[in-house]
C-alpha positions as CSV (number, residue, x, y, z in Angstrom):
1,M,77.9,99.6,86.4
2,I,81.3,101.2,86.3
3,S,82.9,104.0,88.3
4,D,84.7,106.2,85.7
5,K,86.6,108.0,88.4
6,L,88.0,104.9,89.9
7,T,88.8,103.3,86.5
8,S,90.7,106.4,85.5
9,A,92.8,106.1,88.7
10,V,93.9,102.5,87.9
11,L,94.4,103.2,84.2
12,E,97.1,105.7,85.1
13,V,99.2,102.8,86.5
14,L,97.8,99.7,84.9
15,P,96.6,100.6,81.3
16,S,94.8,97.3,80.8
17,A,93.1,97.2,84.2
18,R,89.5,98.2,84.8
19,I,87.1,98.6,87.7
20,E,83.9,96.6,87.7
21,A,80.9,96.3,90.1
22,F,80.8,93.0,91.9
23,E,78.2,91.6,94.3
24,L,79.9,89.7,97.1
25,A,79.1,86.0,97.3
26,N,78.7,86.0,101.1
27,G,75.0,86.5,101.4
28,T,75.2,90.2,102.3
29,G,74.1,91.6,99.0
30,I,76.8,94.2,99.2
31,Q,78.2,95.4,95.8
32,L,81.7,96.9,95.4
33,Y,83.7,98.5,92.7
34,L,86.8,96.3,92.5
35,M,89.6,95.5,90.1
36,N,88.7,93.1,87.3
37,A,89.4,89.5,88.1
38,D,91.8,89.2,85.1
39,Y,93.8,92.3,86.0
40,P,97.3,92.4,84.6
41,Q,99.8,90.6,86.9
42,D,102.7,90.4,84.6
43,R,106.0,92.2,85.3
44,L,105.3,95.9,85.2
45,P,107.4,98.6,83.6
46,Q,109.6,100.3,86.2
47,E,107.6,103.5,86.1
48,A,104.3,101.7,86.7
49,A,105.8,99.6,89.4
50,L,107.1,102.6,91.3
51,K,103.7,104.3,91.0
52,L,102.0,101.2,92.3
53,M,104.3,101.1,95.3
54,E,103.7,104.7,96.1
55,Q,99.9,104.4,95.8
56,P,98.8,100.8,96.2
57,F,95.2,100.1,95.2
58,Y,94.2,98.6,98.5
59,W,90.7,99.9,97.9
60,A,90.3,98.0,94.7
61,F,90.3,94.6,96.5
62,C,87.9,93.2,99.1
63,W,90.4,91.6,101.4
64,A,89.6,88.4,103.2
65,S,89.3,89.9,106.7
66,G,87.0,92.7,105.4
67,L,84.8,90.2,103.6
68,V,84.5,88.0,106.8
69,L,83.9,91.0,109.1
70,S,81.2,92.5,106.8
71,E,79.3,89.2,106.9
72,Y,79.7,89.0,110.7
73,V,78.2,92.5,111.1
74,M,75.3,91.7,108.9
75,R,74.6,88.5,110.8
76,N,74.9,90.4,114.2
77,P,73.1,93.7,113.6
78,Q,72.7,94.3,117.3
79,L,76.4,95.2,117.3
80,V,75.7,98.4,115.4
81,R,71.9,99.1,115.4
82,G,71.3,102.7,116.4
83,K,75.0,103.3,117.2
84,R,77.8,105.5,115.9
85,V,80.4,103.4,114.1
86,V,84.0,104.0,112.8
87,D,85.5,101.7,110.3
88,F,89.3,102.2,110.6
89,G,91.5,101.6,107.5
90,S,88.3,101.3,105.6
91,G,89.8,100.5,102.1
92,S,86.8,99.7,99.9
93,G,84.4,100.5,102.7
94,V,82.9,97.0,102.8
95,V,82.6,96.9,106.6
96,A,81.3,100.5,106.7
97,I,78.6,99.6,104.2
98,A,77.7,96.5,106.2
99,A,77.3,98.6,109.3
100,A,75.1,101.1,107.6
101,R,72.9,98.3,106.1
102,A,72.7,96.7,109.5
103,G,71.1,99.8,111.0
104,A,74.0,101.9,112.4
105,A,72.9,105.5,113.2
106,E,76.1,107.0,111.7
107,V,79.1,105.4,110.0
108,V,82.5,107.1,109.6
109,A,84.9,105.4,107.3
110,C,88.5,106.4,108.1
111,D,91.3,106.0,105.6
112,I,94.4,108.1,104.8
113,D,94.3,107.3,101.1
114,P,92.3,109.9,99.2
115,M,91.5,107.3,96.5
116,A,90.1,104.9,99.1
117,R,87.9,107.7,100.4
118,L,86.6,108.2,96.8
119,A,86.0,104.5,96.5
120,I,84.1,104.5,99.8
121,E,81.9,107.3,98.6
122,E,81.3,105.5,95.2
123,N,80.6,102.2,96.9
124,G,78.3,103.9,99.4
125,R,76.2,105.3,96.5
126,L,76.3,101.9,94.8
127,N,74.7,100.3,97.9
128,R,72.4,103.3,98.6
129,V,73.8,104.0,102.1
130,A,75.2,107.2,103.7
131,I,78.8,107.0,104.9
132,D,80.9,109.9,106.1
133,T,84.7,109.7,105.4
134,S,87.7,111.0,107.3
135,D,91.4,111.0,106.7
136,D,92.4,111.4,110.4
137,F,91.2,109.2,113.2
138,D,92.1,111.8,115.8
139,A,90.0,114.4,114.0
140,I,86.8,112.4,114.4
141,E,84.9,114.3,117.1
142,G,82.2,113.1,119.5
143,A,81.5,109.7,121.1
144,V,82.1,106.5,119.2
145,D,80.2,103.3,120.1
146,V,82.0,100.7,117.9
147,I,85.2,100.6,116.0
148,F,85.8,98.0,113.3
149,V,89.3,97.2,112.1
150,A,90.0,94.8,109.2
151,D,93.3,93.9,107.5
152,V,95.3,96.6,109.3
153,L,97.7,94.5,111.5
154,Y,99.8,93.2,108.6
155,D,102.0,96.1,109.6
156,R,103.3,95.4,113.1
157,D,103.8,99.1,113.7
158,N,100.0,99.3,113.8
159,L,99.6,97.1,116.9
160,P,99.7,100.1,119.4
161,W,96.4,101.2,117.8
162,L,94.7,98.4,119.6
163,G,95.1,100.2,122.9
164,R,94.0,103.5,121.4
165,F,90.8,102.0,119.9
166,I,89.5,100.6,123.2
167,E,90.2,104.0,124.9
168,R,88.0,105.6,122.3
169,A,85.0,103.3,121.9
170,S,82.7,101.1,123.9
171,A,83.5,98.1,121.7
172,V,86.1,97.2,119.1
173,V,86.0,94.3,116.7
174,V,89.2,93.4,114.8
175,A,89.5,91.0,111.9
176,D,92.9,89.6,111.1
177,S,94.6,86.7,109.4
178,R,98.2,87.8,109.7
179,V,99.1,88.0,113.4
180,K,99.8,84.6,114.9
181,N,99.4,83.9,118.6
182,F,97.3,87.0,119.0
183,D,97.5,88.0,122.7
184,F,96.4,91.5,123.4
185,P,94.0,91.7,126.4
186,P,91.2,92.7,126.7
187,Y,90.7,91.5,123.1
188,R,89.4,87.9,122.9
189,Q,88.5,85.7,119.9
190,V,84.8,85.6,119.1
191,A,84.7,84.0,115.7
192,R,86.8,82.3,113.1
193,Q,86.0,81.8,109.4
194,Q,87.6,81.2,106.0
195,G,87.6,84.1,103.6
196,C,89.1,84.8,100.1
197,T,90.2,88.2,98.8
198,L,88.3,89.4,95.8
199,P,89.5,89.4,93.1
200,D,91.3,86.2,94.1
201,L,95.0,86.8,94.8
202,D,95.7,83.1,95.2
203,E,96.9,83.7,98.8
204,S,98.2,80.9,101.0
205,P,95.6,79.1,103.2
206,E,97.0,80.8,106.3
207,Y,95.9,84.2,105.0
208,R,92.4,82.9,104.3
209,D,92.0,81.9,108.0
210,V,90.3,85.0,109.4
211,R,89.8,85.4,113.2
212,L,87.7,88.0,114.8
213,Y,88.6,89.6,118.2
214,Q,86.4,91.8,120.3
215,A,87.3,94.1,123.2
216,L,84.8,95.9,125.5
217,A,85.6,99.0,127.4
218,G,85.4,98.9,131.2
C-alpha cells in the first residue's frame, strides 16, 4: 500500500524518493508509511537541500527510540489500558499506534509539523486505530494519564519539557539514545534495548543504545 499524499510531499524535495508501507520487525505487527530503504542520499541540489532543512522528513523514518518504546508499550499494556495517552513529538505516530493497539481509551499524538500529523493520520488508518492529533501541547484539554516521549531530547533546549510533562500527567515514559549521564529526578531508568532506525541510517552504535526512563507523579 502507498500513501499518495505522503509520497507527493517527499517528491517535492527528493524526486526519486517514495513512501512505502513497512511492517516493523519488532513483533508488534505495526505498519508504517516510511521512506524507501534506497532513498537518495547523494549530494542534493542547493534548492532541495534548503527545502529539506526547512521541512525535515522526521515522520518518514521510524527512529530507534520510537521503535523500542513502541515495543515496550505493546509488551506492557497495563501502562495504557483504559487510559488517556499523549505521544509528544509523535513523528510517524509509532508510539501512539502502539498505545492504541495496547488498549488506551484515547490517544492524542502531538507534533508541530503538519506533515507529521498527516503521516500519523495515514498510519493510524493503516493500522485501523483511532488517533487524535494536536499541534500544541498546551492546547490539549483535560486530564492526561500517560505521556510518551521518544527521540525529542536530541535538542538540549527540550530538556525543560521533562519537568512540564510530570506536572501534567500521572506517568511519563521517555525513550532516548542521545543524552548521556541522564540525571533528571524523578525520572529513573526502567529498560534498555538496542534499536535501529528504519530505514537504516547506518547510525553509530551509541545511537542504537536506547534507554527508557519513567517518572511518576506524587
